[in-house]
VOTORMI-749822 format. One record per residue: residue number from 1; residue in one letter; x, y, z of N, C-alpha, C in turn. Coordinates in steps of 0.02 Angstrom, whole numbers, plus 32768, in hexadecimal, padded with zeros to 4 digits. Example, Ala and Ser with C-alpha at 12.3 -4.5 7.8 and 13.67 -1.06 7.14 Angstrom:
BEGIN
+-----+------+------+------+------+-------+-------+-------+------+------+------+
:  nr : rest : n.px : n.py : n.pz : ca.px : ca.py : ca.pz : c.px : c.py : c.pz :
+-----+------+------+------+------+-------+-------+-------+------+------+------+
:   1 :    A : 8294 : 7EE4 : 8186 :  8267 :  7F1F :  8186 : 8294 : 7F5B : 8186 :
:   2 :    S : 8282 : 7F90 : 8162 :  82AC :  7FCB :  8165 : 8285 : 8002 : 818A :
+-----+------+------+------+------+-------+-------+-------+------+------+------+
END
This chain:
BEGIN
+-----+------+------+------+------+-------+-------+-------+------+------+------+
:  nr : rest : n.px : n.py : n.pz : ca.px : ca.py : ca.pz : c.px : c.py : c.pz :
+-----+------+------+------+------+-------+-------+-------+------+------+------+
:   1 :    M : 17DD : 0853 : 75F4 :  17DA :  0855 :  75AC : 17E7 : 080F : 7590 :
:   2 :    I : 17BB : 07F7 : 7564 :  17C4 :  07B7 :  7543 : 17DE : 07C4 : 74FE :
:   3 :    D : 1815 : 07A0 : 74EC :  1833 :  07AA :  74AA : 1801 : 0795 : 7474 :
:   4 :    S : 180A : 07AF : 7438 :  17DC :  07A3 :  7401 : 17DC : 0759 : 73EC :
:   5 :    K : 17A1 : 073A : 73ED :  1798 :  06F4 :  73D9 : 1755 : 06ED : 73B7 :
:   6 :    P : 174A : 06B5 : 7393 :  1708 :  06AB :  7375 : 16D1 : 06AB : 73AA :
:   7 :    I : 1697 : 06C3 : 7398 :  165F :  06C5 :  73C6 : 162D : 0690 : 73B2 :
:   8 :    C : 1612 : 066C : 73E3 :  15E1 :  0638 :  73D5 : 15A1 : 0657 : 73BB :
:   9 :    E : 1589 : 063D : 7383 :  154D :  065A :  7363 : 1517 : 0626 : 7355 :
:  10 :    Q : 1525 : 05E5 : 735A :  14F6 :  05B2 :  7344 : 14C3 : 059E : 737A :
:  11 :    G : 14D8 : 059B : 73B8 :  14AC :  0584 :  73EC : 14B5 : 05AB : 742C :
:  12 :    E : 148D : 0598 : 745D :  1490 :  05BA :  749E : 14CD : 05A3 : 74C5 :
:  13 :    V : 14EB : 05D1 : 74EA :  1524 :  05C2 :  7515 : 1511 : 05D8 : 755C :
:  14 :    R : 151A : 05AB : 758C :  150A :  05BA :  75D2 : 1549 : 05B1 : 75FC :
:  15 :    A : 1554 : 05DE : 762B :  158E :  05DA :  7657 : 1578 : 05D6 : 769F :
:  16 :    L : 159B : 05AD : 76C6 :  158D :  05A5 :  770D : 15CF : 05AE : 7733 :
:  17 :    D : 15D0 : 05DC : 7762 :  160B :  05E9 :  778A : 1612 : 05B2 : 77BF :
:  18 :    L : 1649 : 058D : 77BC :  1657 :  0558 :  77ED : 1687 : 0574 : 7822 :
:  19 :    E : 169A : 054A : 7851 :  16C9 :  055D :  7886 : 1710 : 0565 : 786B :
:  20 :    Q : 173A : 0584 : 7891 :  1782 :  0588 :  7885 : 1795 : 05A5 : 7841 :
:  21 :    G : 176D : 05D4 : 7828 :  177E :  05F5 :  77E9 : 176F : 05CD : 77AA :
:  22 :    H : 1749 : 0598 : 77AF :  1737 :  0570 :  7775 : 16F4 : 0587 : 7759 :
:  23 :    L : 16EB : 057F : 7719 :  16AE :  0592 :  76F7 : 1698 : 0558 : 76CB :
:  24 :    L : 1659 : 0543 : 76D2 :  163D :  050E :  76A8 : 1615 : 0530 : 7670 :
:  25 :    V : 1625 : 0520 : 7632 :  1603 :  053E :  75F9 : 15E2 : 0506 : 75D1 :
:  26 :    R : 15A0 : 050C : 75C5 :  157B :  04DA :  759F : 1569 : 04F8 : 755B :
:  27 :    F : 1578 : 04D1 : 7527 :  156A :  04E6 :  74E2 : 1531 : 04BD : 74C6 :
:  28 :    E : 1502 : 04DE : 74A7 :  14CB :  04BC :  7484 : 14E5 : 049C : 7444 :
:  29 :    D : 1516 : 04BD : 7424 :  1532 :  04A5 :  73E5 : 1577 : 0485 : 73F1 :
:  30 :    A : 157D : 0445 : 73E0 :  15BC :  0420 :  73EB : 15F6 : 043D : 73C3 :
:  31 :    G : 15E8 : 0457 : 7388 :  161C :  0475 :  735F : 163B : 04B2 : 737F :
:  32 :    E : 1612 : 04DA : 739F :  162C :  0515 :  73C2 : 1654 : 0500 : 7400 :
:  33 :    R : 163D : 04CC : 7422 :  1663 :  04B2 :  745B : 16A8 : 049C : 7444 :
:  34 :    D : 16AB : 0477 : 740C :  16EB :  0460 :  73F2 : 1718 : 049A : 73DD :
:  35 :    L : 16FA : 04CF : 73C3 :  1720 :  050A :  73B0 : 1740 : 052A : 73EE :
:  36 :    V : 171A : 0530 : 7423 :  1735 :  054D :  7461 : 176B : 0521 : 747F :
:  37 :    L : 1761 : 04DF : 747E :  1792 :  04B1 :  749A : 17D3 : 04AF : 7471 :
:  38 :    G : 17CE : 04BD : 7431 :  1808 :  04B8 :  7406 : 182F : 04F9 : 73FD :
:  39 :    W : 181E : 052C : 7423 :  183C :  056E :  741A : 1864 : 0581 : 7458 :
:  40 :    P : 18A0 : 059D : 7450 :  18C4 :  05B6 :  748B : 18A4 : 05F7 : 74A2 :
:  41 :    W : 1893 : 05FC : 74E1 :  1870 :  0637 :  74FC : 189D : 0660 : 7529 :
:  42 :    V : 1899 : 06A2 : 7522 :  18BE :  06D0 :  754B : 188D : 0705 : 7564 :
:  43 :    V : 188B : 0711 : 75A5 :  1860 :  0743 :  75C3 : 188C : 0773 : 75EA :
:  44 :    S : 188A : 07B3 : 75D8 :  18B3 :  07E6 :  75F8 : 18FC : 07D2 : 75FB :
:  45 :    G : 1915 : 07B5 : 75C5 :  195B :  07A1 :  75C0 : 196D : 0761 : 75E4 :
:  46 :    Q : 193C : 073F : 7602 :  1949 :  0701 :  7626 : 192A : 06C6 : 7601 :
:  47 :    A : 1950 : 068F : 75FC :  1936 :  0653 :  75DC : 18FC : 0637 : 7605 :
:  48 :    L : 18C9 : 0621 : 75E2 :  188E :  0604 :  7602 : 188B : 05BA : 75F1 :
:  49 :    A : 188B : 058F : 7623 :  1886 :  0547 :  7617 : 183E : 0535 : 7607 :
:  50 :    V : 1834 : 0513 : 75CE :  17F1 :  04FE :  75B9 : 17F3 : 04B3 : 75AD :
:  51 :    E : 17CA : 048F : 75D1 :  17C8 :  0446 :  75CA : 1780 : 042E : 75C4 :
:  52 :    Q : 1777 : 03F5 : 75A3 :  1734 :  03D7 :  75A1 : 1723 : 03BA : 75E5 :
:  53 :    W : 16E3 : 03BE : 75F7 :  16CB :  03A3 :  7637 : 16DD : 035A : 763D :
:  54 :    R : 16F0 : 0345 : 7679 :  16FE :  02FE :  7685 : 16D7 : 02E8 : 76C3 :
:  55 :    P : 16C2 : 02AA : 76C4 :  169C :  0291 :  76FE : 16C4 : 0299 : 773F :
:  56 :    R : 16A1 : 02A5 : 7775 :  16BE :  02AC :  77B8 : 16EE : 02E7 : 77BE :
:  57 :    F : 16E7 : 031A : 7794 :  1710 :  0356 :  7799 : 1701 : 0379 : 77DB :
:  58 :    R : 1735 : 038C : 77FF :  172E :  03B1 :  783E : 1755 : 03F3 : 7837 :
:  59 :    P : 1732 : 042C : 7839 :  1755 :  046C :  7835 : 1785 : 0473 : 7870 :
:  60 :    G : 17BF : 048C : 7862 :  17F1 :  0498 :  7896 : 1833 : 04AA : 7877 :
:  61 :    P : 1864 : 04BA : 78A1 :  18A5 :  04CF :  7886 : 18CA : 0498 : 7860 :
:  62 :    D : 18BA : 0459 : 786E :  18DC :  0422 :  784B : 18B1 : 0403 : 7814 :
:  63 :    A : 187C : 0425 : 77FF :  184D :  0409 :  77CE : 186D : 0400 : 7789 :
:  64 :    I : 189D : 042B : 7778 :  18BE :  0425 :  7737 : 1905 : 040D : 7744 :
:  65 :    G : 1915 : 03D3 : 7729 :  1955 :  03B4 :  7738 : 198C : 03C1 : 7705 :
:  66 :    S : 197B : 03DD : 76CB :  19AE :  03E9 :  7699 : 199B : 0426 : 766E :
:  67 :    A : 19CC : 0441 : 764D :  19BF :  047A :  7621 : 19F1 : 0478 : 75E7 :
:  68 :    V : 19DA : 048C : 75AC :  1A06 :  0492 :  7573 : 1A28 : 04D6 : 7577 :
:  69 :    V : 1A6A : 04D7 : 7571 :  1A90 :  0515 :  7578 : 1ABE : 051D : 753B :
:  70 :    W : 1ABD : 0559 : 751E :  1AEB :  0569 :  74E8 : 1B23 : 0593 : 7505 :
:  71 :    I : 1B61 : 057F : 74F7 :  1B9B :  05A4 :  7510 : 1BC3 : 05BD : 74D5 :
:  72 :    R : 1BD5 : 05FC : 74D7 :  1BFE :  0619 :  74A2 : 1C44 : 0625 : 74BD :
:  73 :    L : 1C76 : 060B : 749B :  1CBC :  0613 :  74AE : 1CE0 : 0635 : 7473 :
:  74 :    P : 1CDD : 0677 : 746F :  1CF4 :  069A :  7433 : 1D3E : 0694 : 7424 :
:  75 :    R : 1D69 : 068A : 7455 :  1DB1 :  0687 :  7447 : 1DCD : 0642 : 7457 :
:  76 :    L : 1DA5 : 060F : 744F :  1DBB :  05CA :  745B : 1DEF : 05B7 : 7427 :
:  77 :    P : 1E2A : 05A0 : 743C :  1E5D :  058A :  740C : 1E44 : 0550 : 73E1 :
:  78 :    V : 1E56 : 0553 : 73A1 :  1E3F :  0520 :  7371 : 1E54 : 04DA : 7386 :
:  79 :    E : 1E8E : 04D3 : 73A5 :  1EA7 :  0490 :  73B7 : 1E7B : 046C : 73EA :
:  80 :    L : 1E53 : 0491 : 740F :  1E26 :  0470 :  743F : 1DEC : 044F : 741A :
:  81 :    G : 1DD3 : 046E : 73E7 :  1DA1 :  0450 :  73BB : 1D64 : 0434 : 73DE :
:  82 :    R : 1D35 : 041A : 73B6 :  1CF7 :  03FE :  73CF : 1D01 : 03BD : 73F6 :
:  83 :    R : 1D2F : 0393 : 73DF :  1D38 :  0352 :  73FE : 1D49 : 0358 : 7449 :
:  84 :    N : 1D75 : 0386 : 745B :  1D87 :  038F :  74A1 : 1D4F : 03AD : 74CB :
:  85 :    L : 1D26 : 03D7 : 74AD :  1CF0 :  03F7 :  74D2 : 1CB6 : 03C8 : 74DF :
:  86 :    S : 1CAF : 0393 : 74B8 :  1C76 :  0366 :  74C1 : 1C78 : 0343 : 7505 :
:  87 :    G : 1CB1 : 033F : 7524 :  1CB7 :  031D :  7565 : 1C9D : 0345 : 75A0 :
:  88 :    I : 1C8E : 0386 : 7596 :  1C78 :  03AE :  75CF : 1C2D : 03AA : 75DB :
:  89 :    S : 1C08 : 038B : 75AD :  1BC0 :  0388 :  75B6 : 1BAA : 034A : 75DA :
+-----+------+------+------+------+-------+-------+-------+------+------+------+
END
């Protein structure tokens, strides 16, 4: 199940299945490509990493070197504040 997101309507979209669970998606319309790149994607409750193609990309387990992560700490004491948390990134 793919969570509800805008659907591309302006141009053709083509997908190619690559190795190691990677998918190459080509957009005819650059605006739709930018929309997809600028949106956080979740598929079946799992975050999906979406990156723009880069030269010499090699599909594999180490192909993505970083990820943006949101952490919620609901009972964090106020005295710890933002300043102290900035050092963990």
